[in-house]
LUMPANU-836313 format. One record per residue: residue in three letters; x, y, z of N, C-alpha, C in turn. Coordinates in pm, whole numbers, padded with zeros to 5 digits, always signed. Example, Ala and Ser with C-alpha at 12.3 -4.5 7.8 and 13.67 -1.06 7.14 Angstrom:
BEGIN
ALA+01319-00569+00780+01230-00450+00780+01320-00330+00780
SER+01285-00225+00708+01367-00106+00714+01290+00003+00787
//
This chain:
BEGIN
UNK+00085-00119+00000+00000-00001+00000+00088+00125+00001
UNK+00059+00219-00093+00139+00342-00098+00103+00433+00018
UNK+00202+00510+00060+00182+00604+00170+00104+00725+00123
UNK+00023+00781+00213-00050+00903+00182+00051+01017+00167
UNK+00029+01104+00067+00123+01210+00035+00066+01346+00080
UNK+00157+01429+00132+00120+01566+00170+00223+01662+00111
UNK+00174+01777+00072+00262+01887+00033+00242+02001+00130
UNK+00349+02038+00199+00346+02152+00291+00408+02271+00219
UNK+00334+02378+00212+00381+02497+00139+00388+02616+00234
UNK+00502+02682+00233+00522+02805+00307+00565+02910+00205
UNK+00475+02995+00157+00507+03084+00046+00630+03172+00070
UNK+00724+03166-00022+00843+03250-00027+00952+03213+00074
UNK+00913+03174+00194+01009+03148+00299+00978+03013+00365
UNK+01083+02933+00387+01065+02811+00468+01055+02855+00614
UNK+00935+02871+00662+00921+02910+00804+00948+02788+00892
UNK+00987+02817+01015+01014+02708+01108+00887+02625+01129
UNK+00773+02693+01142+00647+02621+01162+00615+02523+01051
UNK+00640+02566+00928+00614+02474+00814+00707+02355+00817
UNK+00836+02379+00848+00932+02268+00858+00894+02172+00970
UNK+00842+02229+01081+00802+02146+01196+00683+02058+01160
UNK+00582+02116+01098+00463+02038+01058+00501+01930+00961
UNK+00586+01962+00865+00629+01862+00768+00705+01748+00838
UNK+00787+01782+00939+00858+01680+01013+00766+01588+01092
UNK+00659+01646+01148+00562+01567+01222+00490+01469+01130
UNK+00451+01517+01013+00383+01430+00917+00477+01315+00875
UNK+00602+01348+00848+00698+01246+00808+00717+01144+00922
UNK+00723+01191+01045+00741+01104+01159+00621+01011+01177
UNK+00506+01054+01130+00383+00973+01139+00369+00879+01019
UNK+00471+00871+00936+00470+00772+00829+00418+00819+00694
UNK+00394+00949+00680+00343+00999+00553+00456+01046+00464
UNK+00431+01049+00335+00527+01102+00238+00504+01254+00229
UNK+00607+01331+00249+00591+01476+00260+00687+01551+00168
UNK+00636+01652+00100+00717+01743+00021+00700+01883+00079
UNK+00810+01955+00099+00806+02088+00153+00849+02186+00043
UNK+00765+02291+00023+00792+02385-00085+00776+02530-00040
UNK+00843+02621-00116+00826+02763-00097+00739+02823-00207
UNK+00706+02745-00305+00625+02798-00415+00491+02725-00421
UNK+00395+02788-00482+00258+02739-00484+00241+02640-00598
UNK+00267+02516-00569+00246+02410-00668+00227+02277-00595
UNK+00145+02191-00653+00122+02060-00595+00058+01968-00698
UNK+00074+01837-00679+00011+01741-00770-00140+01747-00757
UNK-00209+01719-00867-00354+01716-00868-00404+01614-00766
UNK-00512+01647-00704-00581+01559-00607-00500+01531-00481
UNK-00392+01604-00463-00309+01584-00343-00361+01669-00228
UNK-00312+01642-00111-00347+01718+00009-00239+01819+00040
UNK-00279+01945+00046-00187+02055+00070-00211+02114+00208
UNK-00103+02138+00281-00109+02214+00404-00031+02343+00381
UNK-00106+02451+00378-00052+02582+00345-00028+02659+00474
UNK+00098+02691+00501+00135+02760+00624+00147+02909+00597
UNK+00060+02989+00654+00057+03133+00629+00085+03210+00757
UNK+00174+03307+00748+00218+03379+00868+00181+03525+00870
UNK+00116+03575+00764+00085+03718+00758-00057+03743+00711
UNK-00121+03844+00768-00254+03885+00722-00249+03920+00574
UNK-00135+03967+00526-00123+04005+00386-00148+03887+00293
UNK-00124+03764+00342-00151+03645+00260-00299+03633+00226
UNK-00384+03687+00314-00528+03678+00285-00570+03766+00170
UNK-00481+03857+00130-00511+03948+00019-00443+03906-00112
UNK-00370+03797-00108-00292+03756-00225-00378+03688-00330
UNK-00387+03750-00446-00460+03688-00558-00395+03557-00602
UNK-00262+03551-00593-00190+03430-00632-00227+03313-00542
UNK-00235+03338-00412-00273+03231-00319-00418+03190-00340
UNK-00505+03289-00359-00647+03259-00382-00665+03174-00507
UNK-00593+03208-00613-00604+03136-00739-00551+02994-00723
UNK-00440+02979-00651-00385+02844-00631-00483+02755-00555
UNK-00542+02807-00446-00635+02729-00368-00755+02687-00450
UNK-00812+02785-00520-00930+02756-00604-00902+02650-00710
UNK-00789+02665-00779-00754+02572-00885-00726+02432-00830
UNK-00654+02427-00717-00621+02297-00660-00745+02221-00614
UNK-00839+02294-00555-00963+02228-00509-01046+02183-00627
UNK-01049+02262-00735-01125+02223-00855-01065+02099-00919
UNK-00934+02080-00900-00865+01962-00955-00874+01841-00864
UNK-00959+01852-00763-00980+01738-00674-00889+01731-00554
UNK-00810+01836-00532-00720+01838-00418-00786+01897-00293
UNK-00719+01883-00182-00767+01935-00054-00664+02036-00002
UNK-00715+02145+00054-00626+02249+00107-00661+02282+00250
UNK-00565+02262+00338-00576+02306+00478-00485+02428+00495
UNK-00527+02520+00577-00444+02637+00606-00415+02642+00755
UNK-00287+02661+00791-00247+02674+00929-00151+02790+00944
UNK-00088+02800+01060+00003+02910+01085-00064+03019+01166
UNK+00005+03130+01190-00051+03237+01271-00187+03291+01225
UNK-00215+03285+01092-00343+03338+01044-00460+03253+01093
UNK-00432+03132+01144-00541+03045+01194-00608+03103+01318
UNK-00550+03209+01374-00612+03274+01491-00742+03345+01453
UNK-00760+03371+01324-00885+03434+01279-00943+03356+01160
UNK-00993+03233+01188-01038+03142+01082-01151+03198+00997
UNK-01237+03282+01057-01348+03336+00977-01296+03421+00861
UNK-01186+03493+00881-01127+03570+00772-01062+03478+00670
UNK-00992+03376+00719-00922+03283+00630-01024+03209+00540
UNK-01128+03157+00603-01230+03084+00526-01304+03177+00431
UNK-01332+03297+00476-01406+03393+00394-01328+03444+00274
UNK-01198+03466+00292-01116+03524+00184-01051+03421+00095
UNK-00995+03315+00154-00918+03220+00076-00997+03095+00036
UNK-01102+03065+00112-01190+02951+00081-01116+02818+00069
UNK-01038+02781+00170-00977+02647+00171-01082+02545+00217
UNK-01042+02421+00224-01133+02320+00279-01150+02337+00429
UNK-01042+02370+00497-01049+02389+00643-00928+02465+00693
UNK-00941+02517+00814-00830+02584+00882-00789+02499+01002
UNK-00659+02476+01014-00606+02408+01131-00579+02515+01234
UNK-00667+02527+01331-00665+02641+01422-00566+02623+01535
UNK-00495+02731+01568-00404+02728+01683-00274+02654+01655
UNK-00214+02602+01760-00090+02527+01747-00115+02394+01679
UNK-00056+02375+01565-00094+02264+01478-00031+02130+01510
UNK+00071+02126+01597+00142+01999+01618+00051+01887+01666
UNK-00045+01923+01754-00136+01821+01807-00249+01790+01709
UNK-00284+01887+01625-00397+01870+01534-00360+01791+01407
UNK-00240+01819+01354-00204+01767+01223-00215+01614+01212
UNK-00168+01535+01311-00185+01390+01298-00331+01348+01287
UNK-00418+01416+01365-00562+01384+01357-00620+01422+01221
UNK-00579+01540+01171-00628+01585+01040-00587+01488+00931
UNK-00460+01443+00937-00410+01352+00837-00486+01219+00839
UNK-00523+01175+00957-00590+01045+00972-00740+01051+00950
UNK-00804+01156+01003-00949+01162+01004-01009+01254+00899
UNK-00929+01348+00848-00985+01443+00751-01074+01545+00818
UNK-01165+01602+00740-01252+01708+00791-01380+01646+00848
UNK-01394+01654+00978-01515+01605+01042-01529+01671+01179
UNK-01645+01662+01236-01668+01722+01368-01586+01653+01477
UNK-01537+01534+01447-01458+01460+01546-01309+01485+01534
UNK-01269+01568+01440-01127+01602+01425-01096+01726+01506
UNK-01014+01718+01607-00988+01834+01692-00905+01941+01621
UNK-00927+02066+01661-00845+02175+01612-00875+02222+01472
UNK-01000+02204+01429-01037+02247+01293-01144+02356+01293
UNK-01144+02435+01188-01255+02526+01160-01284+02512+01008
UNK-01411+02494+00976-01448+02478+00836-01592+02525+00816
UNK-01628+02548+00694-01760+02599+00659-01858+02481+00642
UNK-01965+02483+00720-02065+02379+00712-02158+02393+00593
UNK-02246+02296+00570-02338+02298+00457-02429+02422+00456
UNK-02460+02474+00575-02547+02591+00583-02471+02723+00574
UNK-02341+02714+00552-02262+02837+00541-02204+02885+00672
UNK-02245+02827+00782-02190+02867+00912-02055+02797+00937
UNK-01973+02864+01016-01842+02807+01048-01854+02707+01163
UNK-01800+02590+01140-01798+02485+01244-01658+02482+01305
UNK-01654+02490+01436-01527+02483+01508-01528+02356+01594
UNK-01431+02272+01574-01425+02149+01653-01351+02175+01784
UNK-01343+02073+01866-01280+02085+01996-01136+02131+01983
UNK-01100+02231+02063-00963+02284+02059-00864+02183+02114
UNK-00743+02186+02064-00637+02100+02114-00561+02171+02224
UNK-00498+02094+02310-00417+02151+02418-00290+02214+02362
UNK-00228+02306+02438-00100+02360+02393+00000+02249+02366
UNK+00078+02268+02260+00166+02161+02215+00282+02137+02312
UNK+00324+02010+02315+00441+01976+02394+00565+02026+02323
UNK+00668+02058+02398+00793+02101+02338+00882+01984+02296
UNK+00833+01860+02320+00902+01741+02270+00837+01703+02137
UNK+00919+01700+02031+00862+01667+01901+00971+01616+01809
UNK+00934+01562+01693+01035+01511+01600+01116+01627+01542
UNK+01223+01592+01474+01301+01693+01403+01218+01754+01289
UNK+01236+01881+01262+01168+01941+01147+01221+01881+01017
UNK+01142+01895+00912+01187+01851+00778+01263+01969+00718
UNK+01393+01956+00708+01478+02067+00662+01509+02050+00516
UNK+01476+02145+00431+01503+02132+00287+01652+02145+00258
UNK+01696+02080+00151+01836+02082+00116+01883+02217+00062
UNK+01787+02304+00025+01827+02437-00023+01807+02544+00083
UNK+01812+02503+00211+01792+02598+00320+01900+02709+00317
UNK+02016+02679+00263+02124+02779+00259+02092+02894+00165
UNK+01997+02874+00074+01962+02982-00019+01872+03086+00043
UNK+01831+03061+00165+01735+03148+00232+01810+03242+00330
UNK+01765+03367+00334+01824+03464+00427+01713+03546+00490
UNK+01694+03525+00621+01595+03602+00697+01673+03688+00793
UNK+01688+03816+00761+01773+03903+00838+01912+03840+00858
UNK+01962+03776+00753+02095+03719+00756+02102+03575+00800
UNK+01995+03518+00851+01996+03381+00900+01926+03287+00800
UNK+01979+03165+00791+01914+03064+00706+01779+03024+00765
UNK+01771+03024+00899+01648+02985+00965+01648+03038+01109
UNK+01529+03060+01160+01509+03090+01301+01453+02964+01367
UNK+01521+02911+01466+01471+02791+01531+01403+02828+01662
UNK+01307+02743+01699+01230+02769+01821+01297+02707+01942
UNK+01329+02788+02041+01386+02739+02166+01282+02737+02277
UNK+01183+02822+02265+01076+02829+02364+00953+02888+02296
UNK+00845+02885+02365+00716+02933+02310+00645+03014+02415
UNK+00582+03123+02370+00511+03211+02461+00588+03339+02486
UNK+00523+03436+02547+00586+03565+02576+00524+03623+02702
UNK+00608+03675+02788+00559+03733+02913+00500+03872+02891
UNK+00523+03928+02774+00475+04064+02745+00327+04068+02714
UNK+00279+04189+02696+00137+04208+02665+00121+04321+02564
UNK+00212+04328+02467+00206+04436+02368+00073+04432+02294
UNK+00008+04544+02284-00125+04549+02228-00130+04526+02077
UNK-00014+04534+02010-00008+04516+01866+00034+04375+01827
UNK+00071+04293+01927+00134+04164+01899+00040+04045+01921
UNK+00053+03947+01833-00031+03829+01839+00027+03718+01925
UNK+00161+03721+01947+00230+03609+02010+00172+03565+02144
UNK+00157+03658+02244+00105+03611+02372-00040+03563+02365
UNK-00112+03607+02264-00251+03565+02248-00260+03433+02173
UNK-00159+03403+02092-00157+03281+02015-00092+03167+02094
UNK+00021+03196+02156+00097+03093+02229+00081+03102+02381
UNK+00025+03211+02431+00011+03227+02574+00126+03306+02636
UNK+00107+03345+02762+00211+03424+02832+00300+03335+02919
UNK+00266+03208+02927+00353+03117+02999+00463+03068+02906
UNK+00587+03065+02954+00699+03022+02873+00712+02871+02879
UNK+00709+02808+02761+00733+02664+02750+00864+02646+02675
UNK+00963+02588+02738+01096+02576+02679+01129+02433+02639
UNK+01211+02422+02536+01256+02291+02490+01379+02250+02570
UNK+01405+02120+02569+01526+02069+02633+01647+02105+02548
UNK+01757+02141+02612+01875+02185+02538+01928+02078+02444
UNK+01938+01950+02484+01990+01848+02391+01907+01841+02262
UNK+01775+01857+02272+01687+01852+02157+01718+01969+02061
UNK+01737+02086+02119+01769+02205+02037+01901+02185+01964
UNK+02002+02138+02035+02134+02124+01975+02136+02013+01868
UNK+02056+01908+01889+02044+01806+01783+01986+01868+01659
UNK+01890+01956+01678+01826+02022+01564+01923+02116+01492
UNK+02005+02188+01569+02105+02276+01510+02200+02196+01423
UNK+02241+02078+01471+02330+01992+01392+02263+01950+01262
UNK+02133+01922+01266+02060+01884+01143+02056+01999+01045
UNK+02033+02119+01095+02031+02235+01006+02168+02254+00941
UNK+02273+02240+01020+02408+02253+00964+02435+02145+00859
UNK+02390+02024+00888+02409+01912+00794+02341+01940+00660
UNK+02229+02012+00666+02155+02043+00542+02201+02173+00478
UNK+02306+02233+00531+02365+02350+00465+02334+02484+00521
UNK+02265+02490+00635+02235+02622+00694+02364+02693+00729
UNK+02373+02819+00691+02495+02897+00716+02491+02977+00844
UNK+02372+03018+00884+02359+03089+01012+02225+03052+01072
UNK+02222+03031+01202+02100+02998+01275+02072+03108+01376
UNK+01946+03147+01383+01907+03247+01482+01802+03192+01576
UNK+01803+03241+01698+01704+03201+01797+01574+03276+01771
UNK+01466+03204+01761+01336+03263+01735+01271+03312+01863
UNK+01164+03387+01845+01089+03434+01961+01116+03581+01987
UNK+01022+03647+02051+01037+03791+02077+01146+03823+02174
UNK+01186+03729+02257+01292+03751+02354+01368+03622+02377
UNK+01487+03614+02317+01567+03491+02327+01602+03456+02468
UNK+01625+03557+02553+01671+03530+02690+01560+03480+02782
UNK+01437+03463+02729+01332+03404+02810+01339+03250+02807
UNK+01438+03196+02738+01455+03051+02736+01472+02999+02878
UNK+01392+02898+02913+01390+02837+03048+01352+02936+03158
UNK+01276+03038+03120+01223+03136+03216+01127+03065+03310
UNK+01146+03086+03440+01058+03020+03540+01037+03110+03659
UNK+00915+03102+03713+00882+03170+03839+00917+03318+03835
UNK+00894+03379+03720+00916+03522+03708+01062+03562+03699
UNK+01150+03466+03670+01293+03497+03664+01357+03445+03536
UNK+01450+03526+03484+01528+03484+03369+01634+03385+03416
UNK+01646+03278+03343+01746+03174+03374+01872+03204+03292
UNK+01957+03286+03347+02077+03328+03275+02163+03209+03235
UNK+02182+03115+03326+02268+03000+03299+02216+02920+03179
UNK+02085+02901+03174+02027+02822+03063+02047+02892+02929
UNK+02027+03024+02929+02042+03100+02804+02189+03099+02759
UNK+02279+03114+02852+02423+03112+02818+02464+02976+02763
UNK+02415+02867+02826+02446+02733+02777+02388+02711+02638
UNK+02272+02767+02612+02209+02756+02480+02301+02819+02376
UNK+02344+02944+02397+02427+03011+02300+02563+02941+02285
UNK+02619+02898+02398+02749+02831+02394+02739+02702+02309
UNK+02633+02626+02334+02613+02501+02260+02595+02523+02111
UNK+02517+02626+02076+02495+02657+01935+02624+02701+01868
UNK+02702+02785+01939+02827+02833+01883+02928+02721+01862
UNK+02926+02623+01951+03018+02511+01936+02990+02432+01809
UNK+02864+02427+01770+02826+02354+01649+02845+02439+01523
UNK+02794+02563+01527+02792+02648+01408+02914+02740+01396
UNK+02981+02770+01507+03079+02879+01510+03010+03007+01547
UNK+03073+03089+01631+03004+03208+01686+02959+03305+01577
UNK+03029+03310+01466+02988+03404+01359+02871+03353+01279
UNK+02823+03236+01313+02707+03178+01244+02589+03159+01337
UNK+02590+03228+01450+02480+03222+01547+02437+03365+01579
UNK+02307+03384+01585+02254+03514+01631+02139+03493+01726
UNK+02128+03583+01820+02014+03582+01914+01969+03725+01929
UNK+01914+03779+01822+01895+03924+01816+01782+03982+01901
UNK+01670+03912+01909+01550+03974+01966+01546+03961+02117
UNK+01557+04074+02184+01559+04077+02330+01470+04194+02377
UNK+01395+04170+02481+01323+04282+02544+01425+04365+02621
UNK+01401+04497+02630+01498+04585+02697+01506+04557+02846
UNK+01403+04494+02903+01407+04461+03045+01448+04315+03070
UNK+01501+04253+02966+01543+04113+02979+01690+04095+02939
UNK+01770+04199+02957+01911+04188+02927+01989+04246+03044
UNK+02097+04179+03080+02186+04228+03186+02329+04199+03143
UNK+02423+04222+03235+02564+04210+03199+02602+04068+03155
UNK+02553+03967+03227+02588+03829+03190+02534+03791+03053
UNK+02411+03833+03025+02351+03801+02897+02421+03876+02785
UNK+02453+04003+02806+02526+04078+02705+02662+04016+02678
UNK+02730+03973+02786+02860+03908+02772+02849+03782+02690
UNK+02746+03702+02713+02726+03577+02637+02698+03606+02490
UNK+02621+03709+02463+02592+03744+02323+02721+03786+02254
UNK+02809+03854+02325+02936+03895+02267+03026+03772+02241
UNK+03027+03679+02334+03118+03564+02323+03074+03456+02225
UNK+02939+03439+02211+02890+03321+02141+02806+03353+02017
UNK+02794+03479+01978+02713+03514+01860+02786+03616+01776
UNK+02720+03659+01669+02777+03762+01582+02784+03898+01649
UNK+02721+03911+01767+02735+04035+01844+02636+04145+01816
UNK+02517+04105+01771+02410+04203+01746+02295+04176+01843
UNK+02230+04285+01883+02107+04277+01963+02001+04358+01891
UNK+01882+04303+01886+01769+04372+01823+01662+04398+01927
UNK+01638+04525+01956+01538+04564+02053+01410+04613+01983
UNK+01296+04569+02033+01169+04628+01987+01145+04755+02068
UNK+01203+04863+02024+01194+04990+02100+01060+05057+02078
UNK+01013+05058+01959+00879+05102+01915+00855+05253+01922
UNK+00894+05317+02032+00866+05461+02046+00959+05525+02147
UNK+00980+05655+02130+01056+05731+02227+00966+05808+02323
UNK+00837+05776+02320+00739+05842+02407+00688+05743+02510
UNK+00701+05780+02638+00650+05692+02746+00498+05675+02734
UNK+00429+05777+02686+00285+05766+02672+00248+05656+02568
UNK+00317+05658+02456+00288+05558+02353+00331+05419+02396
UNK+00445+05409+02465+00487+05276+02517+00382+05221+02610
UNK+00320+05306+02687+00217+05261+02781+00093+05213+02707
UNK+00046+05290+02610-00074+05248+02538-00046+05125+02449
UNK+00081+05104+02413+00117+04984+02341+00131+04862+02430
UNK+00126+04885+02562+00139+04772+02654+00280+04714+02659
UNK+00380+04795+02629+00518+04744+02626+00567+04702+02765
UNK+00520+04767+02870+00563+04730+03002+00703+04778+03036
UNK+00755+04870+02959+00888+04928+02982+00881+05078+02957
UNK+00983+05149+03003+00989+05293+02985+01101+05331+02886
UNK+01100+05455+02844+01206+05506+02757+01339+05499+02831
UNK+01338+05526+02959+01460+05520+03039+01518+05380+03039
UNK+01434+05278+03053+01481+05139+03049+01538+05105+02911
UNK+01475+05154+02807+01524+05128+02673+01661+05192+02654
UNK+01675+05314+02703+01803+05384+02692+01914+05310+02767
UNK+01883+05267+02889+01980+05193+02969+02023+05064+02897
UNK+01928+04996+02833+01958+04869+02765+02054+04894+02646
UNK+02030+05002+02572+02118+05035+02458+02259+05062+02508
UNK+02272+05144+02612+02405+05178+02661+02475+05056+02724
UNK+02398+04970+02788+02456+04848+02847+02518+04763+02736
UNK+02446+04747+02626+02499+04668+02515+02623+04732+02455
UNK+02621+04862+02445+02737+04932+02391+02860+04912+02479
UNK+02837+04904+02610+02949+04881+02703+03019+04748+02673
UNK+02944+04654+02616+03002+04521+02584+03039+04510+02437
UNK+03039+04622+02368+03082+04621+02229+02982+04559+02133
UNK+02855+04551+02171+02754+04492+02085+02698+04595+01988
UNK+02662+04551+01870+02588+04633+01776+02440+04631+01817
UNK+02373+04745+01808+02235+04753+01853+02145+04801+01740
UNK+02046+04721+01707+01944+04760+01612+01812+04778+01688
UNK+01725+04859+01634+01596+04880+01700+01483+04893+01599
UNK+01368+04843+01639+01247+04861+01554+01159+04967+01615
UNK+01092+05041+01529+01001+05145+01574+00870+05134+01497
UNK+00762+05161+01567+00630+05161+01506+00576+05303+01505
UNK+00536+05349+01388+00479+05484+01376+00335+05476+01327
UNK+00263+05583+01349+00123+05587+01302+00025+05517+01394
UNK+00063+05496+01522-00035+05444+01616-00148+05545+01627
UNK-00272+05499+01636-00386+05591+01637-00376+05701+01746
UNK-00303+05675+01853-00293+05772+01962-00160+05848+01961
UNK-00079+05824+01858+00050+05893+01849+00031+06034+01797
UNK+00077+06132+01873+00069+06273+01832+00200+06315+01766
UNK+00199+06434+01709+00323+06489+01651+00433+06500+01757
UNK+00392+06535+01879+00489+06546+01988+00549+06409+02022
UNK+00466+06305+02024+00516+06170+02051+00616+06130+01943
UNK+00585+06161+01819+00674+06125+01708+00808+06197+01721
UNK+00806+06322+01760+00931+06398+01778+01016+06335+01889
UNK+00955+06282+01991+01028+06214+02098+01099+06090+02044
UNK+01035+06021+01950+01098+05905+01890+01221+05948+01809
UNK+01208+06056+01734+01321+06108+01659+01433+06149+01754
UNK+01397+06208+01868+01499+06247+01966+01573+06126+02021
UNK+01500+06015+02043+01563+05895+02093+01669+05844+01995
UNK+01634+05846+01868+01728+05801+01765+01849+05893+01757
UNK+01823+06025+01768+01931+06120+01766+02033+06094+01876
UNK+01981+06066+01997+02067+06047+02112+02144+05915+02109
UNK+02084+05809+02057+02142+05676+02073+02217+05624+01951
UNK+02204+05690+01836+02285+05653+01720+02287+05502+01697
UNK+02172+05443+01677+02160+05300+01662+02230+05251+01536
UNK+02284+05128+01542+02357+05075+01429+02266+05041+01312
UNK+02143+05007+01340+02045+04985+01233+01906+05014+01289
UNK+01817+05055+01204+01683+05092+01245+01582+05035+01147
UNK+01477+04975+01200+01366+04924+01119+01239+04999+01159
UNK+01171+05051+01060+01051+05130+01086+00932+05063+01017
UNK+00824+05050+01092+00703+04994+01032+00582+05080+01074
UNK+00484+05080+00989+00357+05147+01018+00274+05055+01105
UNK+00209+05111+01205+00127+05031+01297+00024+04949+01217
UNK+00036+04818+01226-00054+04728+01155-00149+04659+01252
UNK-00276+04675+01235-00372+04612+01328-00391+04464+01297
UNK-00320+04379+01371-00336+04234+01357-00472+04196+01416
UNK-00553+04121+01345-00687+04085+01395-00681+04028+01537
UNK-00779+04067+01615-00802+04017+01750-00693+04060+01850
UNK-00628+04171+01819-00538+04234+01915-00603+04362+01963
UNK-00561+04416+02078-00617+04545+02126-00596+04658+02025
UNK-00482+04656+01953-00461+04759+01854-00569+04752+01746
UNK-00605+04632+01705-00710+04616+01604-00842+04675+01655
UNK-00874+04650+01781-00997+04707+01837-00992+04859+01835
UNK-00876+04915+01870-00860+05060+01870-00877+05117+01730
UNK-00818+05051+01631-00832+05098+01492-00976+05092+01447
UNK-01046+04985+01483-01187+04972+01445-01272+05082+01508
UNK-01230+05133+01620-01309+05236+01689-01256+05377+01665
UNK-01161+05391+01575-01107+05524+01539-01164+05567+01406
UNK-01234+05680+01399-01286+05727+01269-01171+05744+01168
UNK-01196+05707+01046-01089+05711+00945-01031+05851+00928
UNK-01114+05950+00944-01064+06088+00926-00968+06129+01038
UNK-00965+06051+01146-00872+06079+01257-00762+05974+01267
UNK-00760+05882+01173-00661+05774+01176-00539+05813+01092
UNK-00416+05807+01150-00296+05837+01071-00281+05750+00948
UNK-00342+05633+00950-00334+05540+00837-00406+05595+00713
UNK-00504+05683+00738-00586+05736+00627-00570+05887+00609
UNK-00533+05958+00715-00525+06105+00709-00419+06151+00610
UNK-00449+06244+00520-00344+06298+00431-00242+06378+00513
UNK-00117+06359+00481-00010+06435+00551-00008+06576+00498
UNK+00001+06673+00591-00003+06815+00553+00123+06889+00595
UNK+00230+06815+00622+00355+06877+00666+00453+06894+00551
UNK+00583+06874+00584+00688+06904+00486+00690+06808+00366
UNK+00626+06693+00381+00624+06598+00270+00489+06599+00195
UNK+00415+06709+00209+00280+06716+00150+00283+06694-00001
UNK+00388+06741-00067+00397+06727-00212+00409+06581-00255
UNK+00452+06495-00164+00468+06354-00197+00336+06278-00191
UNK+00233+06343-00137+00098+06287-00129+00096+06156-00050
UNK+00147+06165+00071+00151+06052+00162+00043+06066+00269
UNK+00006+05955+00331-00078+05963+00449+00015+06001+00567
UNK-00045+06033+00679+00036+06072+00795+00126+05958+00842
UNK+00073+05835+00842+00155+05719+00878+00272+05701+00784
UNK+00245+05710+00656+00350+05694+00555+00457+05800+00570
UNK+00414+05926+00593+00507+06038+00607+00597+06019+00729
UNK+00541+05970+00839+00621+05948+00959+00721+05836+00938
UNK+00678+05731+00872+00772+05620+00843+00885+05668+00755
UNK+00853+05742+00649+00956+05795+00559+01049+05889+00633
UNK+00995+05979+00712+01076+06076+00785+01170+06007+00884
UNK+01119+05906+00956+01200+05843+01058+01314+05761+00995
UNK+01288+05699+00881+01394+05623+00814+01505+05718+00765
UNK+01464+05830+00708+01561+05929+00663+01639+05984+00782
UNK+01570+06012+00890+01633+06067+01010+01733+05969+01071
UNK+01694+05841+01076+01780+05740+01136+01911+05727+01060
UNK+01906+05739+00927+02027+05730+00849+02129+05838+00884
UNK+02080+05953+00926+02168+06063+00961+02248+06037+01089
UNK+02198+05946+01173+02257+05926+01305+02316+05788+01328
UNK+02324+05707+01222+02392+05579+01235+02542+05605+01249
UNK+02612+05517+01320+02754+05542+01349+02840+05566+01227
UNK+02815+05494+01121+02893+05513+00998+02820+05610+00907
UNK+02896+05675+00820+02838+05774+00732+02738+05711+00637
UNK+02618+05766+00630+02515+05718+00538+02468+05837+00455
UNK+02496+05832+00328+02455+05939+00238+02321+05901+00175
UNK+02222+05990+00186+02091+05963+00128+02093+06008-00017
UNK+02114+05913-00105+02115+05942-00249+01972+05942-00301
UNK+01957+05983-00427+01824+05978-00489+01771+05836-00491
UNK+01860+05741-00511+01819+05600-00513+01762+05557-00379
UNK+01832+05593-00270+01784+05559-00135+01653+05632-00105
UNK+01649+05759-00140+01527+05840-00118+01407+05773-00187
UNK+01425+05734-00310+01314+05672-00386+01279+05534-00332
UNK+01380+05462-00283+01353+05329-00225+01269+05341-00098
UNK+01304+05437-00011+01224+05460+00108+01082+05502+00073
UNK+01072+05589-00027+00940+05638-00067+00854+05526-00122
UNK+00914+05444-00207+00841+05330-00262+00796+05236-00150
UNK+00888+05212-00055+00858+05119+00055+00745+05165+00143
UNK+00742+05293+00179+00637+05341+00269+00502+05345+00198
UNK+00505+05375+00069+00376+05373-00003+00322+05230-00014
UNK+00411+05136-00039+00371+04996-00046+00318+04949+00088
UNK+00389+04981+00197+00345+04940+00331+00210+05001+00362
UNK+00195+05130+00336+00069+05198+00365-00047+05134+00290
UNK-00027+05105+00164-00132+05045+00081-00171+04907+00133
UNK-00070+04828+00168-00098+04691+00215-00166+04692+00351
UNK-00124+04779+00439-00184+04784+00574-00326+04840+00567
UNK-00349+04936+00478-00490+04983+00461-00580+04872+00409
UNK-00526+04793+00316-00605+04682+00263-00638+04581+00373
UNK-00537+04551+00458-00561+04461+00570-00661+04520+00669
UNK-00655+04650+00687-00746+04717+00779-00890+04710+00726
UNK-00903+04723+00595-01037+04712+00536-01096+04573+00562
UNK-01009+04470+00564-01058+04335+00601-01112+04334+00744
UNK-01042+04404+00831-01089+04413+00971-01230+04471+00976
UNK-01249+04581+00906-01382+04645+00905-01486+04552+00845
UNK-01446+04475+00745-01540+04382+00679-01586+04273+00773
UNK-01495+04217+00855-01529+04104+00937-01562+04140+01082
UNK-01504+04248+01130-01522+04279+01273-01577+04418+01302
UNK-01598+04496+01197-01650+04630+01216-01793+04628+01267
UNK-01825+04731+01340-01961+04739+01399-02055+04810+01303
//
C-alpha cells in the first residue's frame, strides 16, 4: 500500500512552523514534500502555512487554492493566520483551517480528515456557518526533528538561514502583537539536547547561520518570574560550538530582559548584534502599546549593550492611532541620542483580535494616521500621515547611524516606494478588519 502524500507549502520562505509540521507528518509515516512555491500534484493534500494577514489578500494564493480544489485536491491552512479562521475561510476559501498550534492537530487531520470529530479544525458547514471542533491543548515542546530542505542555505531572513524555536510564549502584553494571544504568556521551553540536535541537522543540510526565534531569546527556560541566565548562556554556547560564533545570532531581546551576563554571552557566542523592539521614544505611547517598559529602560539597555561592544538595532512603530506629533518627535529624539547601528521602521498594523485592532476599528478614518493625508513638509509627496512618519523616521535614522550614510536619490526613492507599499498593504488589511469585525 502506498503512503499518503502531503505537500506543505510556506510561500516564499521556509518558516520554522512549516518545517516542523512537515517533520511531524513524516514522523507519522506520511510522504511529505516541503515547498516555498505554490504548486502541488492534482488531487493531493496541501497544508498551506501562512504567517501574515497580507496572505489573505494575495490573488496568487487565492487562485492556487481555487484551482487545486477544482482539480480534486484538498487544502488546509495553518500558521498564525489560523487565529482568525473566519477571515481565512471567507477570503481564501480552503477546505479547512487548522486552528491554533498545529502539532497536536495535524496527525488527527491527516488520519481523520474534515469532520466534527477532528480536533483543532474550523471549516464551513453545509449551511454556510463556520464549524469549530474541539480545541487541542498547547503543544508539547518534545517533538520530531523538522523537515529541513536541502536548499535551506539559499534562504536569508535578516541574515539567517532559519530561526529555530527554543521556547514558546511571551511574558509581554504588547497590544499590537499576536504572540502572547496565540501561544500564551507562559513560557514553554525545549530541552537543550533537543535544540542542539536540531542545530546539527540544520548545519548538515547546509544552513549557514541559525538564529534564535521568539520575541525575547533570553526568556529561554524562564521560570517563576525569573530569567534563567545559565540556561540561556548554555544555549548560545552550545549553538556556537556547532555552528561557530559568527554563524549564530540571538537578536530579539526585550529591553528589560538583558543584563551584563546576557550581554557578555551574546558577545562571546554570537555575531554580536542585539535587536530591541523599541517602538517609540514616548512613554505615553509605550504605555498604550502595553510594552511594560519605559524610555529610560530602553536607553539603559542600549548603553549596556554598547558597554560590551555589541551592535544595537531597533524597531520602531509609527502611526499608532494615539501617536501625536509630539510623541513622534520624541521618537526622533531617541534616535538622535542613541545613534543605533540599524533601524527598522514599520507602520502600525492592526493584527486581527489584538487590542490595537480594536482601537483601529473604533477610530474614525478621518482621525486615523493610516488614512489622514499628510499636511507637513512631505505634503507634495501625497503621503498619508503614517506613511510620512515612516519615511521621515527612516531618513532621520540614516543621519545618526555610526557610519556615514549618504541619502542618495536611489535611497530616497527606495524609502518612498517602501512606505507607499506598506501603507497600501496595511490599509487593505485594515479594510478586512472592518469587513469582518466592524460594527
